[in-house]
C-alpha positions, 0 to 999 in steps of 0.5 A, spaced: 510 285 735 517 281 734 512 274 735 508 275 731 513 277 725 516 271 728 509 266 726 508 271 720 516 269 718 514 261 720 508 260 716 511 263 710 517 259 710 513 253 711 508 255 705 515 256 701 518 250 701 511 245 702 512 243 708 505 246 710 502 243 705 497 238 705 499 234 700 506 234 705 503 231 711 500 226 708 502 219 708 506 217 702 502 211 698 507 206 697 503 202 692 503 207 687 508 207 681 512 214 681 516 211 675 514 205 670 517 201 664 514 196 659 517 192 656 513 188 650 514 181 646 509 180 640 511 174 636 508 167 634 502 167 636 505 171 644 503 177 647 508 178 652 508 184 657 513 186 663 512 192 667 518 194 672 515 200 676 518 204 682 513 205 687 513 212 691 516 209 698 524 210 695 527 203 695 521 199 694 519 195 686 513 192 683 514 187 677 508 185 673 508 179 669 502 178 664 503 171 659 498 169 653 501 164 648 501 156 647 502 154 654 496 158 657 492 152 654 494 148 659 492 150 664 496 154 669 503 157 667 509 157 670 515 162 670 523 162 671 524 169 672 532 172 674 532 179 676 541 182 676 542 175 678 537 174 683 532 167 681 526 165 683 524 158 679 517 156 680 511 162 679 505 160 678 500 165 675 494 166 675 489 166 670 485 172 668 478 171 664 481 172 658 485 167 659 491 171 659 497 169 666 500 174 670 504 176 677 505 181 680 511 180 685 512 186 690 518 189 695 514 190 700 506 188 704 502 194 704 499 197 710 494 202 711 495 207 715 489 210 716 487 204 721 487 203 728 495 201 727 498 199 721 494 194 718 496 189 711 492 191 705 489 185 702 492 182 696 489 181 689 491 173 687 496 175 682 500 179 687 506 176 691 510 179 696 518 177 695 523 182 698 529 178 697 528 178 689 529 186 689 535 185 693 540 188 687 535 192 684 536 199 682 532 204 684 535 210 681 537 210 673 542 214 675 545 208 679 544 203 673 540 197 669 535 193 671 537 186 667 531 182 667 531 175 664 525 170 665 522 163 661 515 160 661 514 153 662 508 148 664 507 140 663 516 139 661 514 144 655 519 151 655 516 158 652 521 162 650 523 168 645 522 164 638 526 170 636 531 168 640 531 160 637 527 159 644 532 162 649 529 166 656 526 173 654 531 179 657 531 186 657 533 192 662 530 197 664 
């Protein structure tokens, strides 16, 4: 009788705490965002967006920059970007069907946990893995802000924020 009571109590505890539920036993979807913030710049014939996402896998990030502006007519546009002081000087954006250009920087390479052993998922042409870029990024908002600064260039021409005299685009997440 005591084993039945103990078993009942254990099942009640597991169900009440959520540990025994199917959702808790499923692996985390590492590329699923738990929080995202978008900053858009729309001025003088430009359509620029920066999306900063905190992913379900703790401490992991994704940053997507989308550009449409005067440099798109010159082919692939390059990007200089800085996140909390960590910079990348030459990232080439990928052109989409609507002539917008984009890049997504991931802090890790997503894997498929259901395969026989961990298998890397294929990346889209506009996705790049760069774990070092997010080294100084704050995962929780309570830990501080993430300061992002970027500018576009192609064939010796720079395209910055026209509202700031062609200076770098800046935003905080």
